[in-house]
C-alpha positions in Angstrom: -21.8 -38.3 0.9 -23.4 -35.2 0.3 -23.4 -33.7 4.0 -19.5 -34.4 3.7 -19.4 -32.5 0.5 -21.4 -29.6 1.7 -18.8 -29.4 4.7 -16.3 -29.5 2.5 -17.4 -26.7 0.6 -18.3 -24.7 2.9 -14.6 -24.9 4.6 -12.7 -24.4 1.3 -15.2 -20.9 1.1 -14.1 -20.1 5.5 -10.6 -20.6 4.1 -10.6 -18.3 1.1 -12.4 -15.7 3.4 -9.7 -16.2 6.1 -6.6 -15.7 3.3 -8.3 -12.1 2.2 -9.7 -12.8 -0.5 -12.1 -10.3 0.0 -11.1 -7.2 -2.3 -11.1 -3.3 -1.1 -13.1 -1.0 -3.3 -11.1 1.7 -2.3 -10.0 3.9 -5.0 -6.8 5.6 -4.1 -4.9 6.2 -7.1 -4.1 9.6 -7.7 -1.6 12.6 -6.5 -0.7 12.4 -3.0 0.4 15.3 -0.5 2.8 13.6 1.9 5.1 13.9 4.9 7.8 11.5 5.2 10.0 8.9 3.1 12.2 12.3 2.6 9.3 13.2 0.2 6.3 15.7 -0.1 4.5 14.6 -2.7 3.4 11.0 -4.4 1.5 9.6 -7.1 -0.6 5.9 -7.1 -1.7 3.7 -9.6 -4.2 1.1 -8.4 -4.9 -2.1 -10.4 -7.1 -3.8 -8.7 -5.6 -4.5 -5.2 -2.3 -3.8 -6.8 -1.1 -0.2 -5.5 1.9 1.3 -6.7 4.1 4.8 -7.8 6.1 7.1 -7.4 7.2 9.6 -4.6 9.3 13.0 -5.5 12.6 13.6 -2.7 15.5 16.4 -3.0 17.4 13.3 -3.8 15.8 11.6 -6.9 12.7 9.6 -7.3 11.6 6.5 -5.4 8.9 3.9 -6.2 6.7 2.7 -4.1 5.1 -1.2 -4.7 2.0 -3.2 -2.7 -1.1 -4.7 -2.0 -4.3 -3.0 -0.5 -6.4 -5.4 1.3 -10.1 -4.9 2.1 -9.3 -3.3 5.6 -7.8 -0.5 3.8 -4.1 -1.5 4.7 -1.4 -1.3 2.1 1.7 -3.4 2.4 4.8 -3.1 0.3 8.1 -2.3 -0.3 9.6 0.8 -1.1 13.1 1.4 -3.7 15.2 4.6 -4.0 17.7 3.7 -6.9 19.6 6.8 -6.5 21.1 5.6 -3.1 20.5 2.0 -3.4 18.5 2.0 -0.4 15.2 -0.3 -0.1 12.9 -1.4 2.1 9.0 -2.2 3.3 6.0 -0.3 4.5 2.9 -0.6 5.7 0.3 2.2 5.8 -4.0 2.5 6.4 -6.3 4.4 4.2 -8.8 6.0 5.9 -12.1 4.7 5.0 -13.0 7.1 2.5 -9.3 7.1 1.3 -8.9 10.8 1.6 -5.7 10.2 3.9 -3.3 8.0 4.8 -0.5 7.2 7.8 2.0 4.5 8.2 5.6 3.3 8.7 8.5 2.7 6.9 11.6 0.5 7.6 15.1 -0.2 5.8 15.7 -4.0 4.9 18.4 -5.1 6.8 20.6 -6.5 3.9 20.7 -6.9 0.4 19.9 -10.8 0.5 16.8 -9.9 2.4 13.6 -11.4 1.2 10.1 -9.9 1.0 9.1 -12.9 2.8 10.2 -12.1 5.8 8.3 -10.4 8.4 9.0 -6.8 8.1 6.0 -5.8 10.2 7.7 -6.9 13.8 9.9 -4.6 15.4 10.2 -1.0 15.1 9.8 1.5 12.5 12.9 3.5 10.8 10.6 6.3 9.9 6.9 7.2 9.6 4.5 8.8 7.0 1.4 10.7 6.7 -0.5 11.7 3.5 -3.8 13.2 2.1 -5.3 13.1 -1.2 -4.9 15.7 -3.5 -8.6 16.5 -4.9 -8.4 17.5 -8.9 -9.8 21.0 -9.6 -12.8 20.8 -12.0 -11.8 22.2 -15.3 -15.4 22.8 -16.6 -16.0 26.3 -17.4 -19.6 27.5 -18.4 -19.4 29.5 -22.0 
């Protein structure tokens, strides 16, 4: 009986790892210089695996919201309320989280659900970025 319990526990633990329970330790919050999404800058905040923020375009501010996995792959949705557009994105952060590169796609319709597999097919556009380093503001007197 204890052998069966041990096997069940091992299978349960392996199942948890298969679903990506491992959490990325990447720190991606901060200001980003980006090229793509019709924007030139983005500010991100991070709470565990939840990464969200805003980006600025010449027409208004868009929002971006997603989840970061242990391999630094960030997937989620973007929204531009000023022109009634939204869609999906997928981006990968570098190992040192100083750069990102990804693709974005328009949603097919307002009825489309987040559960659809937006990874399949071609992307409507691409974006890349570099994290902006904050200057040291301390001075010696």
